[in-house]
N, C-alpha and C positions, 0 to 999 in steps of 0.2 A: 504493500500500500504506500510505502514511502516514496515510491517512484511516481505516484499519481498525484495530481494536483486536486485539492479539495476546495469546495465552496460550502460553507455552513451558515445556518441561520435562515429563517423563513424568508425574509425580504431579499437577501442576496441571491438565494436560489430562484425565487420568483422573478426577480429582475433579470437574472441570467437567462431564464426561459423567454421572457418577453423581448430581450435583446437579441434572441436567436443564437445564443451561445451553444456550442455543441457539448452536450452532457452525455457521459457514458452510461451512468445510472444514478438513481436517487434512492437514498435510504431514509425512511421515515420511522420514527418511534412507533412501536406497536400501539394500536388503539388511539392514536393521536388524531384529533378531528378539529377542523375549523374551516371557515370559508376560504381562507388563503391556502390551506392544505388541499382542499377540494379543487381550487383553481390550479394549483401546481400539478395535481394528478391529471386534470383534464388537458392541460397544455402538454404534459409529458406524453400522454396517450396519443395525442394528435401527431406527435413527432416520433413515435415508436421508441421512446426512452423508457427503459425498465424502471419501475418503482417498486421497491421492496420494503415490506413491513418487518422491522427487526426489533429485538430487545434494546433498551437504552444502553445496555452494557456494550453492545457492539459499537454504537456511536461514540461512546466514551473511549473505546480502544482506538478508534479512527482519529480522534482529535481530543486534546485536552482543553480546547477552547469552548466557549459557551455556544453549543451548536443548536440550541432551542429545539432539539428533537428531530433535526433534519440535516443530512449531509449529502452533498452531490459530488460526484467525481467528474472532473472536466475530461472530455475526450481528447486523446492525443492526435486524432485525425478527424477529418470531416467526412462523415458517412454520405454516400450518394444514393439517391433513390434508384432502385433497379429499373424502373420505367425509363429514367433518363439515360441510363447506360445502354439499354436496348435501342432506344430511339436514336441515340448518337451514333452507335455502330452501324445501324442500317442506313442512316442518312449519309454516312461516310462511304457507303458501298461495301462495308465489311461484314462478315458473318461472325457473330459473337460466340465466344467460348466462355461459359459461366460455370463456376464451381459452387455448388450448394452444400453447406454443412448442416446436417440435420441432427442437432442435439450434441454437438461436440462441446465438451466442457473442460477438457484438459488444456491448459494454457500452452504447455510445451508442444503438444500435438498440433494445436492451432498455429503456433509459430512456425513449426516445421512444414506444415501444409502450405502456409502462405509463402514460404521461401521457395518451395518447389513450384507453386502456382505462378509466381513471378518469373521463374526461370523458364517455364513452359508456355508463356504467352497467354495465360488466362486473363480475360478482360475484367472480371470482377468476381469477388468472393461474396456469397450471400449467407448471412447468419440471421436467426430470428431474434426478436427483441427480448424474449424470455427463454430461460432454460438453455442458455448457450454461453460460450465464452464471449468476451468483447475485446476490443483493441486497447488493452491496458499497457502500461509500461513493461510489464513482464512479458506480455505477448510480443511486443515489438522487439525486445531483447532476444527472445527465442527465435524470432524470424530473421535475425541478423539484419534488421532494418527494412526487410521486404515489405512490411505493412505500411511503410511510408511511401512505397512506390506502386502499390497495387490498389485498385479501387475496392472498397468494402461497402456492401449494401446491407443495412440493417432493416429488415422488413418486419411488419407486425407478426407474421407467422410464416413457416415454411410452406404451408398449404396455399396461402395467398400468393406467395412468390412463385410456386410451381404453376398455379392457375394463370398468372401473368405471363410466364415463360411460354406455356402452351398456346395461349391466345395470341402470342406474338409469333407463332410459327417455329418455336425453338423446341427441338426434340429433347426429351428427358430420359436419361439413362442412369439407373441407380445401381450402385455396387452393393451386392449382398452375397454372403457366403452360401445362402440358400438357392441362389440362381443356378440354373443348369447350363446356361450359355457362358462360355469362356470369353473373357474380355478381348481376346485376339480374334474371336470368331464374329464379333459384332462390328458392323460398319459404324465407325465413330466419326461421321461426317458433320461438318459445321453447317448451320448453326446448331449448337449443342450445349446442353447443361448436364454436367456430371454431378450426381448426388452421392455424398459419402455420409453414412450414418454413424451414430454413436458407437464407440468401440465395444461397449458391453452389451447393447441390445440391437445394434444395427439400425437400419432405417425404420421409421414408424409405419404403421399400417396405412395411415393417410398418405404418406409419401409413396408407398408401394402402389396404392390404388391409382395414383396420378402418373405413375411412370409409364413411358412408352416401351421401355425394355429394361431387363435386369441382367446384370453381368456379374461374374465371379472370377476370382483369380485361383487357378488350380494349385493345390498343395499336396505334397507327399509326406510331410511331417505329421507329428501327432498333436501339435498345438492347434487349437480350434480355429484361430484366425490370425491374420497379420495385424500389426500395429496400423492404425488408421492412416497415419501420415505416410507410412511405407506404401500402403495400398493405394493411396491417392497418387503417389509418385509413379508407381507402376502403370496406372491407368492413364495418367496425363501424358506420360512419355509414349504410350501406345497411340494416343490421339496424334501426337506429333509425327510418329512413324507413319501412320496412315496418311498423313498430309504430305509425306515426303519432305519434312522440314529438316531432316538430317540424314 
């Protein structure tokens, strides 16, 4: 947390939202209620900024200052709406390659994935507003700075992001160890969105329902699955190979 910049106090957080400051997430003392708190929650919801209800002890650990029951973390990057990324790429006559992270919570995995995504020409990484990692100082460090170079889209939910991708004509291919089709057998042509699920449970059922195709990475060992950052690297480099980029 020391690497992240904090804003604390009801009025500073509210004014930050009104000024359009990019906030990573907001922590509010559990059971705290007021008109200003409700306004903060409404503004945060409109901008897909996660608001978490926490014990006051957590806020006390975050700062020794008078936080008034609310602490926000300033984002180290500016998130970009997925709709803008898609429109911009098509307007430029380019076919987008999007990487969607469904429930990834480990900061080191996120950083490693971002590093590989930047190296393989991914146009944007999509994360949900809740139940996911965010672009914190630790994530940027784990990415070796790649998160300063690649576009990140924080959407209200993965389901909404996938619906937008499909309605824009972008094919959705989801990686899952349960898939019967090997990643090398699938045509990974652009425009394309690759979905990587959480390492412990894989992609959600909602994600699977929205997928155009499912792929897996063959294994001969006894361990059940690859680390998600390694799996993302394998698949992204296969996308490059099929495009004859190397």
